PDB file with one MODEL, atoms N, CA, C and O in Angstrom:
MODEL        1
ATOM      1  N   ILE A   1      89.709 -80.073  47.019  1.00  0.00           N
ATOM      2  CA  ILE A   1      89.291 -81.411  46.716  1.00  0.00           C
ATOM      3  C   ILE A   1      89.712 -82.265  47.945  1.00  0.00           C
ATOM      4  O   ILE A   1      90.850 -82.193  48.410  1.00  0.00           O
ATOM      5  N   ASP A   2      88.738 -83.085  48.455  1.00  0.00           N
ATOM      6  CA  ASP A   2      89.134 -83.969  49.553  1.00  0.00           C
ATOM      7  C   ASP A   2      89.450 -85.338  49.036  1.00  0.00           C
ATOM      8  O   ASP A   2      88.539 -86.143  48.841  1.00  0.00           O
ATOM      9  N   PHE A   3      90.669 -85.628  48.812  1.00  0.00           N
ATOM     10  CA  PHE A   3      91.081 -86.861  48.011  1.00  0.00           C
ATOM     11  C   PHE A   3      90.756 -88.122  49.001  1.00  0.00           C
ATOM     12  O   PHE A   3      90.365 -89.190  48.529  1.00  0.00           O
ATOM     13  N   ASP A   4      90.933 -87.939  50.342  1.00  0.00           N
ATOM     14  CA  ASP A   4      90.708 -88.938  51.278  1.00  0.00           C
ATOM     15  C   ASP A   4      89.183 -89.312  51.345  1.00  0.00           C
ATOM     16  O   ASP A   4      88.869 -90.483  51.556  1.00  0.00           O
ATOM     17  N   LEU A   5      88.235 -88.343  51.169  1.00  0.00           N
ATOM     18  CA  LEU A   5      86.908 -88.485  51.058  1.00  0.00           C
ATOM     19  C   LEU A   5      86.483 -89.210  49.642  1.00  0.00           C
ATOM     20  O   LEU A   5      85.594 -90.059  49.572  1.00  0.00           O
ATOM     21  N   ILE A   6      87.105 -88.834  48.747  1.00  0.00           N
ATOM     22  CA  ILE A   6      86.996 -89.437  47.456  1.00  0.00           C
ATOM     23  C   ILE A   6      87.313 -90.913  47.454  1.00  0.00           C
ATOM     24  O   ILE A   6      86.539 -91.775  47.037  1.00  0.00           O
ATOM     25  N   LEU A   7      88.408 -91.115  47.909  1.00  0.00           N
ATOM     26  CA  LEU A   7      88.865 -92.657  47.998  1.00  0.00           C
ATOM     27  C   LEU A   7      87.896 -93.463  48.900  1.00  0.00           C
ATOM     28  O   LEU A   7      87.482 -94.560  48.523  1.00  0.00           O
ATOM     29  N   GLU A   8      87.519 -92.906  50.135  1.00  0.00           N
ATOM     30  CA  GLU A   8      86.670 -93.628  50.898  1.00  0.00           C
ATOM     31  C   GLU A   8      85.259 -93.972  50.508  1.00  0.00           C
ATOM     32  O   GLU A   8      84.630 -94.979  50.832  1.00  0.00           O
ATOM     33  N   ASN A   9      84.856 -92.933  49.735  1.00  0.00           N
ATOM     34  CA  ASN A   9      83.502 -92.928  49.155  1.00  0.00           C
ATOM     35  C   ASN A   9      83.516 -93.996  47.949  1.00  0.00           C
ATOM     36  O   ASN A   9      82.545 -94.736  47.788  1.00  0.00           O
ATOM     37  N   ILE A  10      84.620 -94.056  47.124  1.00  0.00           N
ATOM     38  CA  ILE A  10      84.764 -95.055  46.033  1.00  0.00           C
ATOM     39  C   ILE A  10      84.717 -96.252  46.609  1.00  0.00           C
ATOM     40  O   ILE A  10      83.955 -97.058  46.074  1.00  0.00           O
ATOM     41  N   LYS A  11      85.337 -96.620  47.587  1.00  0.00           N
ATOM     42  CA  LYS A  11      85.356 -97.883  48.537  1.00  0.00           C
ATOM     43  C   LYS A  11      83.863 -98.352  48.711  1.00  0.00           C
ATOM     44  O   LYS A  11      83.423 -99.447  48.360  1.00  0.00           O
ATOM     45  N   ASP A  12      83.206 -97.398  49.273  1.00  0.00           N
ATOM     46  CA  ASP A  12      81.848 -97.624  49.714  1.00  0.00           C
ATOM     47  C   ASP A  12      81.058 -97.899  48.565  1.00  0.00           C
ATOM     48  O   ASP A  12      80.339 -98.897  48.599  1.00  0.00           O
ATOM     49  N   LEU A  13      81.075 -97.126  47.479  1.00  0.00           N
ATOM     50  CA  LEU A  13      80.324 -97.374  46.240  1.00  0.00           C
ATOM     51  C   LEU A  13      80.641 -98.574  45.518  1.00  0.00           C
ATOM     52  O   LEU A  13      79.755 -99.176  44.911  1.00  0.00           O
ATOM     53  N   ASN A  14      82.028 -99.036  45.536  1.00  0.00           N
ATOM     54  CA  ASN A  14      82.315-100.385  44.936  1.00  0.00           C
ATOM     55  C   ASN A  14      81.641-101.432  45.726  1.00  0.00           C
ATOM     56  O   ASN A  14      81.077-102.303  45.063  1.00  0.00           O
ATOM     57  N   SER A  15      81.585-101.523  47.023  1.00  0.00           N
ATOM     58  CA  SER A  15      80.897-102.413  47.745  1.00  0.00           C
ATOM     59  C   SER A  15      79.461-102.573  47.579  1.00  0.00           C
ATOM     60  O   SER A  15      78.877-103.655  47.634  1.00  0.00           O
ATOM     61  N   LEU A  16      78.860-101.307  47.347  1.00  0.00           N
ATOM     62  CA  LEU A  16      77.390-101.302  47.074  1.00  0.00           C
ATOM     63  C   LEU A  16      77.102-102.236  45.765  1.00  0.00           C
ATOM     64  O   LEU A  16      76.095-102.945  45.739  1.00  0.00           O
ATOM     65  N   VAL A  17      77.928-102.208  44.796  1.00  0.00           N
ATOM     66  CA  VAL A  17      77.739-102.924  43.481  1.00  0.00           C
ATOM     67  C   VAL A  17      78.246-104.113  43.522  1.00  0.00           C
ATOM     68  O   VAL A  17      78.117-104.816  42.519  1.00  0.00           O
ATOM     69  N   GLY A  18      78.905-104.602  44.616  1.00  0.00           N
ATOM     70  CA  GLY A  18      79.392-106.068  44.685  1.00  0.00           C
ATOM     71  C   GLY A  18      80.732-106.298  44.088  1.00  0.00           C
ATOM     72  O   GLY A  18      80.991-107.291  43.409  1.00  0.00           O
ATOM     73  N   GLU A  19      81.604-105.319  44.371  1.00  0.00           N
ATOM     74  CA  GLU A  19      82.959-105.493  43.957  1.00  0.00           C
ATOM     75  C   GLU A  19      83.606-106.950  44.214  1.00  0.00           C
ATOM     76  O   GLU A  19      83.514-107.429  45.344  1.00  0.00           O
ATOM     77  N   GLY A  20      84.220-107.618  43.250  1.00  0.00           N
ATOM     78  CA  GLY A  20      84.687-108.851  43.473  1.00  0.00           C
ATOM     79  C   GLY A  20      83.648-110.046  43.439  1.00  0.00           C
ATOM     80  O   GLY A  20      84.034-111.207  43.573  1.00  0.00           O
ATOM     81  N   ILE A  21      82.492-109.761  43.279  1.00  0.00           N
ATOM     82  CA  ILE A  21      81.368-110.661  43.257  1.00  0.00           C
ATOM     83  C   ILE A  21      81.091-111.093  41.875  1.00  0.00           C
ATOM     84  O   ILE A  21      80.856-110.164  41.103  1.00  0.00           O
ATOM     85  N   SER A  22      81.064-112.195  41.417  1.00  0.00           N
ATOM     86  CA  SER A  22      80.655-112.654  40.111  1.00  0.00           C
ATOM     87  C   SER A  22      79.265-112.582  39.935  1.00  0.00           C
ATOM     88  O   SER A  22      78.532-112.730  40.914  1.00  0.00           O
ATOM     89  N   GLN A  23      78.775-112.360  38.749  1.00  0.00           N
ATOM     90  CA  GLN A  23      77.427-112.448  38.436  1.00  0.00           C
ATOM     91  C   GLN A  23      77.127-113.578  37.339  1.00  0.00           C
ATOM     92  O   GLN A  23      78.002-113.952  36.557  1.00  0.00           O
ATOM     93  N   ILE A  24      75.855-114.080  37.340  1.00  0.00           N
ATOM     94  CA  ILE A  24      75.574-115.141  36.336  1.00  0.00           C
ATOM     95  C   ILE A  24      75.221-114.516  35.076  1.00  0.00           C
ATOM     96  O   ILE A  24      74.477-113.538  35.003  1.00  0.00           O
ATOM     97  N   GLU A  25      75.755-115.083  34.099  1.00  0.00           N
ATOM     98  CA  GLU A  25      75.466-114.621  32.671  1.00  0.00           C
ATOM     99  C   GLU A  25      74.993-115.712  31.848  1.00  0.00           C
ATOM    100  O   GLU A  25      75.726-116.674  31.619  1.00  0.00           O
ATOM    101  N   HIS A  26      73.812-115.629  31.385  1.00  0.00           N
ATOM    102  CA  HIS A  26      73.295-116.726  30.688  1.00  0.00           C
ATOM    103  C   HIS A  26      73.836-116.830  29.174  1.00  0.00           C
ATOM    104  O   HIS A  26      73.972-115.822  28.481  1.00  0.00           O
ATOM    105  N   THR A  27      74.077-117.884  28.800  1.00  0.00           N
ATOM    106  CA  THR A  27      74.575-118.271  27.436  1.00  0.00           C
ATOM    107  C   THR A  27      73.711-119.233  26.667  1.00  0.00           C
ATOM    108  O   THR A  27      72.895-119.942  27.256  1.00  0.00           O
ATOM    109  N   PRO A  28      73.863-119.271  25.437  1.00  0.00           N
ATOM    110  CA  PRO A  28      72.946-120.307  24.649  1.00  0.00           C
ATOM    111  C   PRO A  28      73.044-121.658  25.203  1.00  0.00           C
ATOM    112  O   PRO A  28      72.016-122.335  25.210  1.00  0.00           O
ATOM    113  N   ARG A  29      74.299-122.228  25.742  1.00  0.00           N
ATOM    114  CA  ARG A  29      74.328-123.463  26.285  1.00  0.00           C
ATOM    115  C   ARG A  29      74.408-123.507  27.699  1.00  0.00           C
ATOM    116  O   ARG A  29      75.026-124.424  28.240  1.00  0.00           O
ATOM    117  N   GLY A  30      73.806-122.545  28.409  1.00  0.00           N
ATOM    118  CA  GLY A  30      73.621-122.754  29.945  1.00  0.00           C
ATOM    119  C   GLY A  30      73.992-121.353  30.625  1.00  0.00           C
ATOM    120  O   GLY A  30      73.327-120.356  30.345  1.00  0.00           O
ATOM    121  N   ALA A  31      74.925-121.300  31.408  1.00  0.00           N
ATOM    122  CA  ALA A  31      75.270-119.929  31.990  1.00  0.00           C
ATOM    123  C   ALA A  31      76.715-120.137  32.574  1.00  0.00           C
ATOM    124  O   ALA A  31      77.240-121.245  32.681  1.00  0.00           O
ATOM    125  N   ARG A  32      77.295-118.959  32.938  1.00  0.00           N
ATOM    126  CA  ARG A  32      78.695-118.975  33.352  1.00  0.00           C
ATOM    127  C   ARG A  32      78.709-117.856  34.343  1.00  0.00           C
ATOM    128  O   ARG A  32      77.747-117.089  34.392  1.00  0.00           O
ATOM    129  N   LEU A  33      79.816-117.702  35.196  1.00  0.00           N
ATOM    130  CA  LEU A  33      79.972-116.567  36.050  1.00  0.00           C
ATOM    131  C   LEU A  33      80.869-115.533  35.333  1.00  0.00           C
ATOM    132  O   LEU A  33      81.769-115.864  34.560  1.00  0.00           O
ATOM    133  N   ARG A  34      80.591-114.391  35.611  1.00  0.00           N
ATOM    134  CA  ARG A  34      81.221-113.228  35.061  1.00  0.00           C
ATOM    135  C   ARG A  34      81.373-112.054  36.072  1.00  0.00           C
ATOM    136  O   ARG A  34      80.444-111.667  36.781  1.00  0.00           O
ATOM    137  N   ARG A  35      82.594-111.533  36.079  1.00  0.00           N
ATOM    138  CA  ARG A  35      82.919-110.537  36.898  1.00  0.00           C
ATOM    139  C   ARG A  35      82.794-109.346  36.123  1.00  0.00           C
ATOM    140  O   ARG A  35      83.322-109.291  35.012  1.00  0.00           O
ATOM    141  N   PRO A  36      82.069-108.266  36.650  1.00  0.00           N
ATOM    142  CA  PRO A  36      81.828-107.058  35.944  1.00  0.00           C
ATOM    143  C   PRO A  36      83.219-106.436  35.558  1.00  0.00           C
ATOM    144  O   PRO A  36      84.211-106.675  36.248  1.00  0.00           O
ATOM    145  N   GLU A  37      83.274-105.656  34.477  1.00  0.00           N
ATOM    146  CA  GLU A  37      84.476-104.924  34.128  1.00  0.00           C
ATOM    147  C   GLU A  37      84.485-103.627  35.066  1.00  0.00           C
ATOM    148  O   GLU A  37      83.486-102.920  35.200  1.00  0.00           O
ATOM    149  N   PRO A  38      85.672-103.389  35.684  1.00  0.00           N
ATOM    150  CA  PRO A  38      85.764-102.148  36.408  1.00  0.00           C
ATOM    151  C   PRO A  38      85.884-100.909  35.543  1.00  0.00           C
ATOM    152  O   PRO A  38      86.198-100.974  34.354  1.00  0.00           O
ATOM    153  N   LEU A  39      85.635 -99.834  36.149  1.00  0.00           N
ATOM    154  CA  LEU A  39      85.822 -98.605  35.408  1.00  0.00           C
ATOM    155  C   LEU A  39      86.797 -97.758  36.071  1.00  0.00           C
ATOM    156  O   LEU A  39      86.487 -97.157  37.100  1.00  0.00           O
ATOM    157  N   PRO A  40      88.078 -97.657  35.502  1.00  0.00           N
ATOM    158  CA  PRO A  40      89.170 -97.090  36.372  1.00  0.00           C
ATOM    159  C   PRO A  40      88.979 -95.519  36.421  1.00  0.00           C
ATOM    160  O   PRO A  40      88.552 -94.852  35.478  1.00  0.00           O
ATOM    161  N   LEU A  41      89.327 -95.062  37.562  1.00  0.00           N
ATOM    162  CA  LEU A  41      89.368 -93.509  37.772  1.00  0.00           C
ATOM    163  C   LEU A  41      90.804 -93.272  38.308  1.00  0.00           C
ATOM    164  O   LEU A  41      91.240 -93.678  39.386  1.00  0.00           O
ATOM    165  N   THR A  42      91.508 -92.499  37.312  1.00  0.00           N
ATOM    166  CA  THR A  42      92.926 -92.208  37.713  1.00  0.00           C
ATOM    167  C   THR A  42      92.958 -90.674  38.275  1.00  0.00           C
ATOM    168  O   THR A  42      92.573 -89.754  37.553  1.00  0.00           O
ATOM    169  N   LEU A  43      93.391 -90.468  39.471  1.00  0.00           N
ATOM    170  CA  LEU A  43      93.485 -89.117  40.036  1.00  0.00           C
ATOM    171  C   LEU A  43      95.025 -88.628  39.871  1.00  0.00           C
ATOM    172  O   LEU A  43      95.983 -89.313  40.231  1.00  0.00           O
ATOM    173  N   TYR A  44      95.116 -87.430  39.314  1.00  0.00           N
ATOM    174  CA  TYR A  44      96.426 -86.730  39.248  1.00  0.00           C
ATOM    175  C   TYR A  44      96.303 -85.497  40.042  1.00  0.00           C
ATOM    176  O   TYR A  44      95.273 -85.092  40.581  1.00  0.00           O
ATOM    177  N   GLN A  45      97.572 -84.890  40.057  1.00  0.00           N
ATOM    178  CA  GLN A  45      97.671 -83.560  40.917  1.00  0.00           C
ATOM    179  C   GLN A  45      96.762 -82.546  40.279  1.00  0.00           C
ATOM    180  O   GLN A  45      96.214 -81.702  40.988  1.00  0.00           O
ATOM    181  N   ASN A  46      96.559 -82.584  38.891  1.00  0.00           N
ATOM    182  CA  ASN A  46      96.002 -81.482  38.232  1.00  0.00           C
ATOM    183  C   ASN A  46      94.733 -81.985  37.400  1.00  0.00           C
ATOM    184  O   ASN A  46      94.262 -81.210  36.567  1.00  0.00           O
ATOM    185  N   GLY A  47      94.255 -83.027  37.551  1.00  0.00           N
ATOM    186  CA  GLY A  47      93.040 -83.634  36.884  1.00  0.00           C
ATOM    187  C   GLY A  47      92.844 -85.029  37.041  1.00  0.00           C
ATOM    188  O   GLY A  47      93.532 -85.637  37.861  1.00  0.00           O
ATOM    189  N   ILE A  48      91.809 -85.735  36.210  1.00  0.00           N
ATOM    190  CA  ILE A  48      91.393 -86.920  36.353  1.00  0.00           C
ATOM    191  C   ILE A  48      91.357 -87.616  35.087  1.00  0.00           C
ATOM    192  O   ILE A  48      91.447 -86.919  34.077  1.00  0.00           O
ATOM    193  N   ILE A  49      91.235 -88.934  34.956  1.00  0.00           N
ATOM    194  CA  ILE A  49      90.886 -89.741  33.693  1.00  0.00           C
ATOM    195  C   ILE A  49      89.948 -90.769  34.236  1.00  0.00           C
ATOM    196  O   ILE A  49      90.258 -91.557  35.130  1.00  0.00           O
ATOM    197  N   VAL A  50      88.807 -90.720  33.659  1.00  0.00           N
ATOM    198  CA  VAL A  50      87.553 -91.704  33.780  1.00  0.00           C
ATOM    199  C   VAL A  50      87.781 -92.700  32.716  1.00  0.00           C
ATOM    200  O   VAL A  50      87.971 -92.347  31.552  1.00  0.00           O
ATOM    201  N   GLY A  51      87.767 -93.997  33.101  1.00  0.00           N
ATOM    202  CA  GLY A  51      87.879 -95.017  32.176  1.00  0.00           C
ATOM    203  C   GLY A  51      89.158 -94.863  31.185  1.00  0.00           C
ATOM    204  O   GLY A  51      90.262 -94.563  31.640  1.00  0.00           O
ATOM    205  N   HIS A  52      88.961 -95.064  29.946  1.00  0.00           N
ATOM    206  CA  HIS A  52      89.861 -94.726  29.025  1.00  0.00           C
ATOM    207  C   HIS A  52      89.704 -93.408  28.285  1.00  0.00           C
ATOM    208  O   HIS A  52      90.162 -93.188  27.164  1.00  0.00           O
ATOM    209  N   GLY A  53      89.056 -92.612  28.978  1.00  0.00           N
ATOM    210  CA  GLY A  53      88.742 -91.344  28.252  1.00  0.00           C
ATOM    211  C   GLY A  53      89.959 -90.263  28.333  1.00  0.00           C
ATOM    212  O   GLY A  53      91.119 -90.575  28.600  1.00  0.00           O
ATOM    213  N   ALA A  54      89.541 -89.045  28.079  1.00  0.00           N
ATOM    214  CA  ALA A  54      90.718 -87.953  27.876  1.00  0.00           C
ATOM    215  C   ALA A  54      90.868 -87.384  29.370  1.00  0.00           C
ATOM    216  O   ALA A  54      90.025 -87.451  30.265  1.00  0.00           O
ATOM    217  N   PHE A  55      92.051 -86.851  29.417  1.00  0.00           N
ATOM    218  CA  PHE A  55      92.449 -86.218  30.641  1.00  0.00           C
ATOM    219  C   PHE A  55      91.482 -84.965  30.877  1.00  0.00           C
ATOM    220  O   PHE A  55      91.266 -84.138  29.991  1.00  0.00           O
ATOM    221  N   ARG A  56      90.930 -84.906  32.137  1.00  0.00           N
ATOM    222  CA  ARG A  56      90.048 -83.719  32.443  1.00  0.00           C
ATOM    223  C   ARG A  56      90.720 -83.048  33.671  1.00  0.00           C
ATOM    224  O   ARG A  56      91.063 -83.680  34.671  1.00  0.00           O
ATOM    225  N   PRO A  57      90.882 -81.661  33.501  1.00  0.00           N
ATOM    226  CA  PRO A  57      91.443 -80.852  34.428  1.00  0.00           C
ATOM    227  C   PRO A  57      90.481 -80.678  35.539  1.00  0.00           C
ATOM    228  O   PRO A  57      89.281 -80.862  35.340  1.00  0.00           O
ATOM    229  N   TYR A  58      90.986 -80.299  36.816  1.00  0.00           N
ATOM    230  CA  TYR A  58      89.974 -80.113  37.907  1.00  0.00           C
ATOM    231  C   TYR A  58      89.213 -78.847  37.710  1.00  0.00           C
ATOM    232  O   TYR A  58      88.131 -78.703  38.280  1.00  0.00           O
ATOM    233  N   GLN A  59      89.681 -77.976  36.984  1.00  0.00           N
ATOM    234  CA  GLN A  59      88.960 -76.605  36.779  1.00  0.00           C
ATOM    235  C   GLN A  59      87.771 -76.729  35.957  1.00  0.00           C
ATOM    236  O   GLN A  59      86.859 -75.904  36.007  1.00  0.00           O
ATOM    237  N   HIS A  60      87.763 -78.018  35.001  1.00  0.00           N
ATOM    238  CA  HIS A  60      86.628 -78.137  34.073  1.00  0.00           C
ATOM    239  C   HIS A  60      85.243 -78.389  34.983  1.00  0.00           C
ATOM    240  O   HIS A  60      85.256 -79.191  35.917  1.00  0.00           O
ATOM    241  N   PRO A  61      84.138 -77.685  34.648  1.00  0.00           N
ATOM    242  CA  PRO A  61      82.920 -77.915  35.345  1.00  0.00           C
ATOM    243  C   PRO A  61      82.279 -79.378  35.452  1.00  0.00           C
ATOM    244  O   PRO A  61      81.649 -79.777  36.431  1.00  0.00           O
ATOM    245  N   ALA A  62      82.542 -80.121  34.281  1.00  0.00           N
ATOM    246  CA  ALA A  62      82.078 -81.530  34.373  1.00  0.00           C
ATOM    247  C   ALA A  62      82.923 -82.319  35.298  1.00  0.00           C
ATOM    248  O   ALA A  62      82.431 -83.224  35.970  1.00  0.00           O
ATOM    249  N   THR A  63      84.146 -82.016  35.355  1.00  0.00           N
ATOM    250  CA  THR A  63      85.135 -82.808  36.314  1.00  0.00           C
ATOM    251  C   THR A  63      84.718 -82.409  37.784  1.00  0.00           C
ATOM    252  O   THR A  63      84.588 -83.281  38.643  1.00  0.00           O
ATOM    253  N   GLN A  64      84.517 -81.105  38.046  1.00  0.00           N
ATOM    254  CA  GLN A  64      84.061 -80.730  39.331  1.00  0.00           C
ATOM    255  C   GLN A  64      82.773 -81.397  39.742  1.00  0.00           C
ATOM    256  O   GLN A  64      82.646 -81.796  40.899  1.00  0.00           O
ATOM    257  N   GLN A  65      81.806 -81.537  38.848  1.00  0.00           N
ATOM    258  CA  GLN A  65      80.512 -82.139  39.251  1.00  0.00           C
ATOM    259  C   GLN A  65      80.739 -83.671  39.417  1.00  0.00           C
ATOM    260  O   GLN A  65      80.167 -84.263  40.333  1.00  0.00           O
ATOM    261  N   CYS A  66      81.502 -84.278  38.613  1.00  0.00           N
ATOM    262  CA  CYS A  66      81.966 -85.739  38.829  1.00  0.00           C
ATOM    263  C   CYS A  66      82.441 -85.983  40.338  1.00  0.00           C
ATOM    264  O   CYS A  66      81.956 -86.801  41.120  1.00  0.00           O
ATOM    265  N   LEU A  67      83.508 -85.083  40.580  1.00  0.00           N
ATOM    266  CA  LEU A  67      84.072 -85.310  41.834  1.00  0.00           C
ATOM    267  C   LEU A  67      83.189 -84.986  43.067  1.00  0.00           C
ATOM    268  O   LEU A  67      83.292 -85.650  44.098  1.00  0.00           O
ATOM    269  N   GLN A  68      82.238 -83.855  42.931  1.00  0.00           N
ATOM    270  CA  GLN A  68      81.391 -83.469  43.860  1.00  0.00           C
ATOM    271  C   GLN A  68      80.357 -84.641  44.109  1.00  0.00           C
ATOM    272  O   GLN A  68      80.054 -84.947  45.262  1.00  0.00           O
ATOM    273  N   ASP A  69      79.833 -85.276  43.043  1.00  0.00           N
ATOM    274  CA  ASP A  69      78.880 -86.454  43.086  1.00  0.00           C
ATOM    275  C   ASP A  69      79.485 -87.496  44.004  1.00  0.00           C
ATOM    276  O   ASP A  69      78.793 -88.024  44.874  1.00  0.00           O
ATOM    277  N   ILE A  70      80.778 -87.808  43.826  1.00  0.00           N
ATOM    278  CA  ILE A  70      81.605 -88.970  44.502  1.00  0.00           C
ATOM    279  C   ILE A  70      81.785 -88.479  46.003  1.00  0.00           C
ATOM    280  O   ILE A  70      81.675 -89.298  46.916  1.00  0.00           O
ATOM    281  N   MET A  71      82.052 -87.190  46.247  1.00  0.00           N
ATOM    282  CA  MET A  71      82.287 -86.735  47.635  1.00  0.00           C
ATOM    283  C   MET A  71      80.968 -86.740  48.414  1.00  0.00           C
ATOM    284  O   MET A  71      80.912 -86.868  49.637  1.00  0.00           O
ATOM    285  N   ASP A  72      79.875 -86.587  47.578  1.00  0.00           N
ATOM    286  CA  ASP A  72      78.487 -86.631  48.231  1.00  0.00           C
ATOM    287  C   ASP A  72      78.115 -87.976  48.518  1.00  0.00           C
ATOM    288  O   ASP A  72      77.173 -88.201  49.278  1.00  0.00           O
ATOM    289  N   GLY A  73      78.824 -88.976  47.932  1.00  0.00           N
ATOM    290  CA  GLY A  73      78.586 -90.412  48.207  1.00  0.00           C
ATOM    291  C   GLY A  73      77.658 -91.066  47.127  1.00  0.00           C
ATOM    292  O   GLY A  73      77.033 -92.099  47.367  1.00  0.00           O
ATOM    293  N   TYR A  74      77.602 -90.430  45.957  1.00  0.00           N
ATOM    294  CA  TYR A  74      76.966 -90.921  44.953  1.00  0.00           C
ATOM    295  C   TYR A  74      77.784 -91.383  43.738  1.00  0.00           C
ATOM    296  O   TYR A  74      78.897 -90.895  43.544  1.00  0.00           O
ATOM    297  N   PHE A  75      77.259 -92.326  42.899  1.00  0.00           N
ATOM    298  CA  PHE A  75      77.942 -92.461  41.550  1.00  0.00           C
ATOM    299  C   PHE A  75      77.926 -91.226  40.739  1.00  0.00           C
ATOM    300  O   PHE A  75      76.925 -90.509  40.771  1.00  0.00           O
ATOM    301  N   PRO A  76      78.937 -90.919  40.022  1.00  0.00           N
ATOM    302  CA  PRO A  76      78.804 -89.712  39.040  1.00  0.00           C
ATOM    303  C   PRO A  76      77.568 -89.829  38.200  1.00  0.00           C
ATOM    304  O   PRO A  76      77.275 -90.882  37.633  1.00  0.00           O
ATOM    305  N   SER A  77      76.763 -88.611  38.118  1.00  0.00           N
ATOM    306  CA  SER A  77      75.639 -88.611  37.257  1.00  0.00           C
ATOM    307  C   SER A  77      76.025 -88.705  35.960  1.00  0.00           C
ATOM    308  O   SER A  77      75.097 -89.063  35.235  1.00  0.00           O
ATOM    309  N   GLU A  78      77.086 -88.508  35.382  1.00  0.00           N
ATOM    310  CA  GLU A  78      77.349 -88.649  34.111  1.00  0.00           C
ATOM    311  C   GLU A  78      77.415 -90.025  33.612  1.00  0.00           C
ATOM    312  O   GLU A  78      77.255 -90.238  32.410  1.00  0.00           O
ATOM    313  N   LEU A  79      77.613 -90.867  34.345  1.00  0.00           N
ATOM    314  CA  LEU A  79      77.789 -92.498  34.230  1.00  0.00           C
ATOM    315  C   LEU A  79      76.465 -93.008  34.200  1.00  0.00           C
ATOM    316  O   LEU A  79      76.346 -94.088  33.622  1.00  0.00           O
ATOM    317  N   GLN A  80      75.368 -92.464  34.714  1.00  0.00           N
ATOM    318  CA  GLN A  80      73.975 -93.137  34.842  1.00  0.00           C
ATOM    319  C   GLN A  80      73.531 -93.657  33.477  1.00  0.00           C
ATOM    320  O   GLN A  80      73.032 -94.782  33.459  1.00  0.00           O
ATOM    321  N   PRO A  81      73.657 -92.927  32.239  1.00  0.00           N
ATOM    322  CA  PRO A  81      73.104 -93.581  31.049  1.00  0.00           C
ATOM    323  C   PRO A  81      73.870 -94.899  30.717  1.00  0.00           C
ATOM    324  O   PRO A  81      73.272 -95.828  30.174  1.00  0.00           O
ATOM    325  N   HIS A  82      75.045 -94.974  31.005  1.00  0.00           N
ATOM    326  CA  HIS A  82      75.743 -96.287  30.648  1.00  0.00           C
ATOM    327  C   HIS A  82      75.764 -97.387  31.955  1.00  0.00           C
ATOM    328  O   HIS A  82      75.894 -98.596  31.760  1.00  0.00           O
ATOM    329  N   TYR A  83      75.648 -96.919  33.022  1.00  0.00           N
ATOM    330  CA  TYR A  83      75.683 -97.897  34.023  1.00  0.00           C
ATOM    331  C   TYR A  83      74.509 -97.482  35.193  1.00  0.00           C
ATOM    332  O   TYR A  83      74.763 -96.824  36.201  1.00  0.00           O
ATOM    333  N   PRO A  84      73.318 -97.957  34.868  1.00  0.00           N
ATOM    334  CA  PRO A  84      72.191 -97.512  35.543  1.00  0.00           C
ATOM    335  C   PRO A  84      72.157 -98.240  36.896  1.00  0.00           C
ATOM    336  O   PRO A  84      71.352 -97.847  37.741  1.00  0.00           O
ATOM    337  N   ASP A  85      73.000 -99.305  37.170  1.00  0.00           N
ATOM    338  CA  ASP A  85      72.946 -99.982  38.374  1.00  0.00           C
ATOM    339  C   ASP A  85      74.176 -99.746  39.086  1.00  0.00           C
ATOM    340  O   ASP A  85      74.401-100.493  40.039  1.00  0.00           O
ATOM    341  N   GLY A  86      75.060 -98.801  38.792  1.00  0.00           N
ATOM    342  CA  GLY A  86      76.294 -98.504  39.367  1.00  0.00           C
ATOM    343  C   GLY A  86      77.441 -99.047  38.527  1.00  0.00           C
ATOM    344  O   GLY A  86      77.238 -99.790  37.568  1.00  0.00           O
ATOM    345  N   VAL A  87      78.639 -98.659  38.910  1.00  0.00           N
ATOM    346  CA  VAL A  87      79.859 -99.308  38.248  1.00  0.00           C
ATOM    347  C   VAL A  87      80.933 -99.507  39.195  1.00  0.00           C
ATOM    348  O   VAL A  87      81.992-100.019  38.830  1.00  0.00           O
TER     349      VAL A  87
ENDMDL
END
């Protein structure tokens, strides 16, 4: 696992979705600025945690696919149903 590549690609993906940029949220009384909630990815020596989910060892196929997606420069495909515009 190329951790340097993962971290570099995460920075690039974050910039694609406008990290730190507020979005307009319409409310019944007008509108307000809202910052999107980040989805934390915690890397450990022997696995990862995505969001507030369970620990996932590197040997697990879903974990390998998630990290491969990131190393290929894409958002993890497992997140598409919940975050169609990226996260």
